[in-house]
TORPA-4810 file (N, C-alpha, C, O; in nm, 3 decimals):
<nodes>
NODE_1_11.206_4.907_5.663_11.072_4.955_5.683_11.003_4.960_5.548_11.056_5.018_5.453_M
NODE_2_10.886_4.901_5.539_10.809_4.901_5.415_10.716_5.021_5.414_10.625_5.030_5.496_D
NODE_3_10.738_5.113_5.321_10.653_5.232_5.310_10.535_5.210_5.216_10.437_5.284_5.220_T
NODE_4_10.545_5.107_5.131_10.443_5.084_5.030_10.455_5.179_4.912_10.366_5.184_4.827_G
NODE_5_10.565_5.255_4.905_10.586_5.354_4.799_10.717_5.325_4.727_10.821_5.380_4.766_L
NODE_6_10.717_5.241_4.623_10.842_5.210_4.553_10.900_5.331_4.480_10.826_5.411_4.421_P
NODE_7_11.032_5.342_4.484_11.105_5.449_4.414_11.046_5.588_4.442_11.021_5.665_4.350_D
NODE_8_11.025_5.618_4.569_10.966_5.745_4.609_11.057_5.817_4.708_11.139_5.754_4.774_A
NODE_9_11.042_5.946_4.716_11.110_6.025_4.819_11.009_6.047_4.930_10.903_6.105_4.909_D
NODE_10_11.043_5.999_5.049_10.949_6.001_5.161_11.004_6.085_5.277_11.125_6.099_5.293_V
NODE_11_10.912_6.138_5.356_10.946_6.215_5.475_10.916_6.125_5.595_10.806_6.072_5.609_V
NODE_12_11.017_6.109_5.682_11.005_6.021_5.798_11.033_6.097_5.926_11.121_6.183_5.930_L
NODE_13_10.958_6.066_6.030_10.982_6.119_6.164_11.045_6.006_6.245_10.987_5.898_6.256_Q
NODE_14_11.163_6.031_6.303_11.232_5.929_6.381_11.250_5.978_6.524_11.283_6.094_6.547_M
NODE_15_11.227_5.888_6.620_11.249_5.919_6.761_11.319_5.801_6.827_11.273_5.688_6.816_T
NODE_16_11.430_5.828_6.895_11.500_5.724_6.971_11.466_5.738_7.118_11.434_5.847_7.167_T
NODE_17_11.473_5.627_7.189_11.454_5.625_7.333_11.543_5.514_7.390_11.565_5.413_7.323_D
NODE_18_11.592_5.532_7.508_11.683_5.436_7.572_11.807_5.412_7.485_11.854_5.299_7.475_H
NODE_19_11.859_5.517_7.424_11.977_5.505_7.339_12.099_5.476_7.427_12.139_5.560_7.508_Y
NODE_20_12.158_5.358_7.412_12.272_5.322_7.497_12.390_5.414_7.468_12.415_5.448_7.352_T
NODE_21_12.458_5.454_7.567_12.571_5.547_7.572_12.526_5.692_7.563_12.602_5.782_7.601_T
NODE_22_12.405_5.719_7.513_12.356_5.855_7.505_12.407_5.933_7.386_12.345_6.031_7.345_G
NODE_23_12.520_5.893_7.329_12.576_5.965_7.213_12.592_5.870_7.095_12.637_5.756_7.111_S
NODE_24_12.555_5.916_6.979_12.567_5.836_6.858_12.474_5.886_6.750_12.427_6.000_6.756_G
NODE_25_12.447_5.802_6.653_12.364_5.845_6.540_12.270_5.734_6.496_12.289_5.616_6.528_Y
NODE_26_12.168_5.775_6.423_12.077_5.685_6.355_12.068_5.734_6.211_12.066_5.855_6.187_T
NODE_27_12.063_5.641_6.116_12.058_5.678_5.975_11.942_5.606_5.907_11.915_5.490_5.937_A
NODE_28_11.875_5.674_5.816_11.773_5.613_5.731_11.821_5.631_5.588_11.872_5.738_5.551_V
NODE_29_11.806_5.526_5.505_11.864_5.531_5.370_11.795_5.431_5.278_11.725_5.340_5.324_Y
NODE_30_11.814_5.449_5.150_11.764_5.360_5.045_11.836_5.226_5.058_11.959_5.220_5.048_D
NODE_31_11.762_5.120_5.082_11.822_4.987_5.100_11.901_4.943_4.977_12.001_4.872_4.989_C
NODE_32_11.856_4.985_4.858_11.925_4.947_4.735_12.061_5.014_4.719_12.150_4.959_4.655_G
NODE_33_12.077_5.131_4.777_12.204_5.205_4.771_12.297_5.161_4.884_12.418_5.149_4.865_V
NODE_34_12.240_5.139_5.002_12.319_5.101_5.118_12.358_5.221_5.201_12.345_5.336_5.159_G
NODE_35_12.406_5.193_5.321_12.447_5.297_5.416_12.570_5.369_5.362_12.670_5.306_5.328_F
NODE_36_12.563_5.503_5.355_12.672_5.584_5.299_12.752_5.656_5.407_12.834_5.742_5.376_Q
NODE_37_12.728_5.622_5.535_12.805_5.681_5.643_12.756_5.817_5.689_12.826_5.886_5.762_G
NODE_38_12.636_5.856_5.648_12.581_5.986_5.685_12.462_5.967_5.779_12.371_5.890_5.750_T
NODE_39_12.464_6.039_5.891_12.355_6.023_5.989_12.234_6.107_5.951_12.245_6.208_5.882_S
NODE_40_12.118_6.062_5.997_11.993_6.136_5.979_11.947_6.196_6.110_11.868_6.291_6.111_S
NODE_41_11.995_6.141_6.222_11.954_6.184_6.356_12.071_6.163_6.450_12.129_6.054_6.455_L
NODE_42_12.107_6.266_6.524_12.219_6.255_6.618_12.170_6.255_6.762_12.084_6.335_6.799_N
NODE_43_12.226_6.166_6.842_12.205_6.166_6.986_12.332_6.225_7.046_12.439_6.164_7.036_N
NODE_44_12.321_6.340_7.106_12.439_6.406_7.161_12.430_6.413_7.313_12.397_6.517_7.370_T
NODE_45_12.458_6.300_7.376_12.459_6.295_7.521_12.324_6.271_7.584_12.312_6.276_7.707_G
NODE_46_12.222_6.245_7.504_12.088_6.221_7.557_12.036_6.088_7.504_12.066_6.049_7.391_H
NODE_47_11.958_6.020_7.583_11.902_5.891_7.541_11.784_5.907_7.446_11.744_5.812_7.379_A
NODE_48_11.727_6.029_7.440_11.610_6.054_7.355_11.646_6.162_7.253_11.700_6.267_7.289_I
NODE_49_11.616_6.137_7.128_11.634_6.237_7.022_11.522_6.218_6.920_11.470_6.108_6.903_A
NODE_50_11.485_6.326_6.853_11.379_6.320_6.755_11.412_6.412_6.639_11.470_6.519_6.658_S
NODE_51_11.376_6.370_6.519_11.402_6.453_6.402_11.330_6.401_6.280_11.275_6.290_6.280_G
NODE_52_11.332_6.480_6.176_11.268_6.446_6.049_11.376_6.422_5.944_11.478_6.492_5.942_T
NODE_53_11.354_6.324_5.858_11.451_6.293_5.753_11.376_6.268_5.623_11.260_6.227_5.623_A
NODE_54_11.444_6.292_5.512_11.392_6.260_5.379_11.478_6.148_5.325_11.601_6.157_5.329_I
NODE_55_11.416_6.044_5.274_11.490_5.931_5.220_11.423_5.882_5.092_11.303_5.903_5.071_A
NODE_56_11.500_5.817_5.008_11.448_5.756_4.886_11.423_5.608_4.913_11.508_5.541_4.974_H
NODE_57_11.310_5.556_4.870_11.281_5.414_4.888_11.340_5.333_4.773_11.366_5.386_4.665_T
NODE_58_11.362_5.205_4.798_11.412_5.118_4.691_11.297_5.075_4.600_11.185_5.124_4.615_D
NODE_59_11.324_4.984_4.508_11.224_4.941_4.410_11.106_4.867_4.472_11.001_4.854_4.410_H
NODE_60_11.123_4.819_4.597_11.014_4.748_4.665_10.941_4.838_4.766_10.847_4.793_4.830_T
NODE_61_10.985_4.964_4.780_10.920_5.057_4.872_10.979_5.056_5.012_10.919_5.110_5.105_G
NODE_62_11.096_4.996_5.028_11.160_4.988_5.160_11.266_5.096_5.179_11.332_5.138_5.084_H
NODE_63_11.280_5.140_5.303_11.396_5.218_5.346_11.460_5.139_5.460_11.391_5.067_5.532_V
NODE_64_11.589_5.152_5.475_11.661_5.083_5.582_11.697_5.184_5.691_11.714_5.303_5.664_C
NODE_65_11.708_5.135_5.812_11.744_5.217_5.927_11.861_5.150_5.998_11.860_5.029_6.021_V
NODE_66_11.961_5.230_6.034_12.079_5.180_6.105_12.106_5.270_6.224_12.118_5.392_6.209_H
NODE_67_12.114_5.211_6.343_12.149_5.286_6.463_12.289_5.245_6.506_12.323_5.126_6.505_A
NODE_68_12.371_5.342_6.543_12.508_5.314_6.585_12.511_5.229_6.713_12.597_5.143_6.729_Q
NODE_69_12.417_5.254_6.804_12.408_5.181_6.930_12.265_5.131_6.950_12.173_5.176_6.882_H
NODE_70_12.246_5.040_7.042_12.115_4.985_7.072_12.020_5.096_7.117_12.057_5.182_7.197_T
NODE_71_11.897_5.091_7.066_11.796_5.191_7.101_11.656_5.136_7.076_11.640_5.040_7.001_T
NODE_72_11.558_5.196_7.138_11.420_5.177_7.098_11.393_5.287_6.996_11.423_5.403_7.022_D
NODE_73_11.339_5.252_6.880_11.325_5.348_6.771_11.184_5.344_6.715_11.128_5.238_6.689_L
NODE_74_11.127_5.463_6.698_10.997_5.477_6.632_11.021_5.554_6.503_11.080_5.662_6.504_V
NODE_75_10.975_5.498_6.391_10.986_5.565_6.261_10.845_5.575_6.203_10.780_5.473_6.180_V
NODE_76_10.800_5.696_6.180_10.667_5.721_6.122_10.682_5.778_5.982_10.762_5.868_5.959_D
NODE_77_10.605_5.725_5.888_10.598_5.781_5.754_10.506_5.902_5.759_10.387_5.888_5.785_L
NODE_78_10.562_6.020_5.734_10.484_6.144_5.741_10.418_6.173_5.606_10.305_6.221_5.602_V
NODE_79_10.489_6.144_5.497_10.433_6.170_5.365_10.536_6.141_5.258_10.645_6.091_5.287_G
NODE_80_10.502_6.173_5.135_10.597_6.156_5.026_10.602_6.284_4.943_10.511_6.366_4.946_N
NODE_81_10.711_6.298_4.870_10.732_6.416_4.786_10.716_6.373_4.641_10.815_6.353_4.570_L
NODE_82_10.593_6.361_4.598_10.562_6.314_4.463_10.631_6.400_4.358_10.625_6.523_4.363_A
NODE_83_10.697_6.334_4.264_10.763_6.405_4.155_10.902_6.456_4.186_10.971_6.506_4.097_G
NODE_84_10.943_6.445_4.310_11.077_6.492_4.349_11.178_6.379_4.334_11.142_6.262_4.343_A
NODE_85_11.302_6.414_4.311_11.410_6.315_4.316_11.523_6.377_4.398_11.589_6.472_4.355_H
NODE_86_11.543_6.321_4.514_11.643_6.373_4.607_11.758_6.276_4.615_11.738_6.157_4.640_I
NODE_87_11.878_6.324_4.595_11.996_6.239_4.602_12.029_6.208_4.748_12.002_6.289_4.836_N
NODE_88_12.086_6.090_4.773_12.124_6.058_4.911_12.229_6.156_4.962_12.309_6.206_4.883_P
NODE_89_12.229_6.185_5.092_12.328_6.279_5.145_12.469_6.226_5.130_12.493_6.106_5.140_P
NODE_90_12.561_6.318_5.106_12.702_6.282_5.096_12.783_6.383_5.173_12.755_6.503_5.169_Q
NODE_91_12.882_6.335_5.244_12.972_6.423_5.319_13.062_6.498_5.219_13.128_6.435_5.136_R
NODE_92_13.065_6.629_5.228_13.151_6.709_5.142_13.288_6.723_5.204_13.389_6.717_5.135_V
NODE_93_13.292_6.741_5.336_13.418_6.758_5.408_13.403_6.696_5.545_13.306_6.724_5.616_L
NODE_94_13.497_6.612_5.584_13.493_6.550_5.716_13.610_6.600_5.797_13.725_6.570_5.766_D
NODE_95_13.581_6.678_5.900_13.687_6.738_5.982_13.709_6.662_6.112_13.791_6.703_6.195_T
NODE_96_13.636_6.550_6.130_13.652_6.471_6.252_13.787_6.400_6.253_13.837_6.358_6.149_R
NODE_97_13.843_6.387_6.372_13.965_6.309_6.387_13.926_6.163_6.401_13.827_6.132_6.466_L
NODE_98_14.002_6.074_6.341_13.969_5.930_6.345_13.985_5.872_6.481_13.961_5.753_6.501_S
</nodes>
């Protein structure tokens, strides 16, 4: 997604619809860093989910979006956090069974 804001921290509103299986995740992230395995939006048994995420754009102003399963997805740029530098999310502890 092109935000037009290179190297910026942006606020995004994401909404899924027709999410296959009903359970899974969607992630938004800096394309230059790549997907780090952390979700931004969880679908927990429902085909529709909505949430807000903060992401850093790459040098060209793009953010990438990855959905675990097929979905219709709407991503709206809500704004940017001028002067802020937010690190990408990282899992501190993973208690899930493989």
